[in-house]
N, C-alpha and C positions, 0 to 999 in steps of 0.2 A: 673645262673640267668635265670628265665623263662620269655619269652616275653608274655605280655598280649595279648589275642586275640583282634583284632580290632573290634570296633563296626561298624555296617553298617552305611554308610552316609545317613541321612534322605533324602527323596525324595525332600523336599522343598529346602534343601541346593543345591542339584544338579540342580534344576530348576533355582535358583538364579545365579548359575555359568554359565549356558547355556544362560540365557536371554540376557546378554550384547552382546554375539556373534551374536545372532539373530538380535538384534537391529542394530548392525554395518553392518551386511550383507544387511539389508533392506535399509540402507542409499545409497547404490550404485545401487539400483534397478531403472532402467530408467522408470519403469512403476509407480513409486510412485508419486502421485500428491498431492501438498500442496494447501489446500484451506482455511486455517486459519493461522494466525501468529500474532506476536507482533512486532511492530516497536518500538524499545527502544530508538531511538534518541541519546541524548547525553550521555546515559549510556555506549555507546561504542559497543553495540551489533549490528549486521547487521540486516537489514530488511529481511523479508522472501520473497522468490520468490513465488508469488501466481499464480497458474494455473487457468485460466478462459477460458474454451473452448480451442481453439487452440493457445491462446496467454498467455504470462507470464507477470505479472505486479509486479513491485517492488516500494515500497514507499522509496523515498530517504530522505525526511524530511517533518515534519509537524510542524506548529507553528502559533501563532497569528501574525498579521501584524499591524504595526504602520504607518498610512498614513503620519505622519510628518517625518518619516525616509526616507532618499534619496533612499536607495535600495528598501524599501518596496513600495514607491510611484511608482516606475517603474512597479511593479506587478499590480498596480491598473490602469494603462493606458488603454485606449480604452473602458471605461465604459460610458454609457449614464448618464446624470444627475440623472435620476430615479434609475439606478443601483447603482450609487455612494452613494446615500443617505442611511445613517444608521439610523434606528429608535432607540429611547432610549432603552438601554439594549442590543444593538447588537454590534458586532465587527467583524472585518475581520479575517478569518482563512484560511491558505494556506496549501495545500498538494502538494508536488512535486513528480511526479512519472515517471518511465521509463516503456515502454511497448516493449516487445520483440516478434518478429515473427520468429520462428525457422523452418518455413515451406517453401516449394519451390514455393508457390503462395501467393499473397497479401491476407491479412485477415483484416476484419473490427475490429477496437478497440471499446470498450464499451463507450457509452455516459451516461450510467446509473451507476453513481458513487456517492452514497449518504453517508452522515455521520449521525450516530445516537448516542444518549447518552443513559444512563441507564434508563431514563424515557420515552424512545421511541420517543423523539423529533427527527425529521428527516430533513436533510438539503440537498438541491440539489445545484450543482455548478452553478455559474454565469459565463457566457461566454463573455469576452470582445471582441471588434471588432478586425480586423486584425492588427491594429497598435500595439497591445500587442504581442510582439514576444515570450513571455514566456507561453502563454495560451495553455492548452490542449483542443483540439477540436474533439478528436476522429478521424474518417476517416480511410482510409486504411493504414495498416502498410505494407510496401513493403516486398516482399519475402526476408527472411533472413535479415530483417532490424529491425529498432526500432524507437520509439518516445521517446524523441526528436531525430532528425537526428543528427548524429555525426558532429561536426563542427558548428552547429547552436548556436545562442545566448543562448537558453535555455540549451543546452548541455554543453556549455563551462562556464556557470555561476557557482557560488559557489554551488548552489543547485543541478546542474547536472540533473535536471528533468523538465518535463513540468508541468505547474501550473494549479492546480484545486483550484478555488477561491470560498469561501463560506462566507455568512453572517450567523453568529451563535449567539444565545442568550448567554450572559455572564453567565447566570445560568447553561448552559450546561457544562461550564468548571468545575463546582462543581459536575456535574452528570457524572463523569468519571467512567470508561474509555470511550473515544470516539472511535467509530469503523467506518472504511471505508468499505462500501459494494460495490462489483463490480459484475455486471450482464452481462453475455455474450449477445451480440446483436442479435445473430442468434438462440440461445437456452436459454431461460430465466430460465431454470431449472439449468443451470450451473452458479454457483456463488462462490465468495470467499470473505473473510473479513480479515481485519487486525486491530489490536488495535493501535491507534495513540498516538504519544508523544504530550504533550501539554506544 
């Protein structure tokens, strides 16, 4: 019996075989910076670590708040009467984040964290006063430290993140996906975004 001569493997097949190896090698590259991602929430996927300037941000959870719920009422503490008032068609929306500083010096966290919908409606966070122990207020993140501080109320709560509190239009829940946009406080050209779970 004579063996048939082998046909040369097409270049496209070789490329498809090599591509996964290249992708896997890139995953370990310390210089790879992630600036977009999807927070999948209850679907079980992990949130992305978003690089914004020298800090890394991670969305722990995002959801609507119910002021009549005991847990959610705690997230609404420290608001002035004007801040607390919802206009018709508005509701509370919370994003819980952690911020990591892997540098040897303190670095400022962003205070420019907006939510947008697909119709380009934009929402800025409302900052409660100091009686709210969950609220994210920016400030300096200690060297090799994080927000919220380990052991704090915000860190040990179910959400494990500092609270970003928004009043959003109910119609924006239909204009999904909602995206969180983060801007570095010292270089506004450095940004990142994550799609939020609703």
